[in-house]
N, C-alpha and C positions, 0 to 999 in steps of 0.2 A: 516668483511662484513656480511650483513644480506639481505636475499631475501624478497621482498614484496610478500605476499601471493596473492595479487590481480593481479598485473601487471607482477610478476615473475622476475623483475629486481633486480640486486644486488647493494646495496648501502653501504657506510660505516655506521657502527652502531653508529651514532652520532645523536644529537638532531636536526641537520640540515636536516636530511632525515627521521627520525622516532621520534614520540612522546614517551616520557617515562612517565609512570604512577608512580609518586613518592610514593603515599600512598600504592599502591599494589606491587611496585617494579618490574615492567616488562616493556618491550618494546612493543609498539603496533605492530601488525602484518602487517598493511598496511603502506606504505610510506606516507609521508605528501601530495604528489601530488594526490595519489589515494583517500586519505581521503578527501581532498579538493573537488575533482571532485564529489565524492559520496554525500557530504554534499550539494553541489550546484545544484545537479540535481533536487531538489525540488523547486529551485528558479523560474523555469519556471512554475509558477502556472497557472493552468487552472481552471477557475471557471465554474461550469456547472452541468449537470445531467448525471448520468451513470446508466447502467443496468447490472445485473448479470444474465447470461443466461445459460441454458443447451440446446444445439441445438438451436431450434427456440423458445423455451418456455422461457418467461421472468419470472424469479423467484423473482427479487427484483429491485426496482428503488430507487435511492438515489440521494442526491445533496450534493455539497460541494464547498467551496471556494478554496479547494486544492484537486481536483479530483484524481490526481496521488497518492498523499499521502493516501487518503481515500481508494483507491483500494488496495494499498499495505497493509494497515491495515487489510482490509477484508481478503486478502489472508493469512496473518499471523494468524488471528483469526480463520479462517476455519481449519487451521492445528492444532491450539492449542486453542480451545474454552474457556478454563479456563482463558485466558488472559482478557476476557471480560465477567465477571460474569453476568452483566446486560442483555446481549444478548446471553447467553450460549445456550439456546434452539434453537435460530435462527441459530447459527453457527453449532450446531449438525445436524440440518435439512439440511443445505447446504452440510455438509460432505457426506450425503447419495447420492448426485447427482454426476454423472460421467461427466467428460469433461466440467467443468464450464468455461465460458468465461466472460470477462468483457469488456463492450463497453461504450465509451463515446457517449452519445446520442446527446448532444448539449453543446456547449461552450457558456455560457451566464452569464452576471452579475445578471440577474434576475432568479437565479437558484431555489429559493423557489417556485415561481409561476409555473415555467416550470416543476418542479418535479410533482406538482399536475396534470398538463396537461398529462404528460407521464404515471402517475399512472392510470388516467382515460382511456387513450388510450390503454395501453398495458395490463392492468389488471394483474399485477404481482401476483404470487402465495402467496408470504409472506408479502407483504405490507398490505393485507387485514386483517391480524391478529394483526396489530399494532406493529409489531416487528421492 
C-alpha cells in the first residue's frame, strides 16, 4: 500500500493508482486521481485582466489568456525571483511588499485593450517602469 500525499488515501502500489517514473526509478507521490484533478484545474481558463495589490494600492496590472496560471506563476516568481531572470528586479521589488493580494479585475476576450484601460485608471506603481 502507498499513501497519496495530496488526498492521504491509501492505494495499492500499482500503476493503476500511481505513476512510475521509469527513467528515475520512483513512484509519484500523488495518486492518479489527484494528479488528474490538479492538471485539469487550469482547463477552466479565464481570459482577462488582473491586478497585484498591497492593501488598496495597485502595484501592477497585467493581462493573460490564462489568468489563473499567470497569477500562480507570479506567486512562485515572487518567492523565487531567479526563476524569471528577465523580471528579477520586478519580483525582488514585489518581495518587499507585505500582504500582497491578486485580483481578477475583468474577465474579457479583449484583455490587451482592457489592460491599457486599467493601467491608465489605476496608475499601478510598477507598470510605469516598463516591468
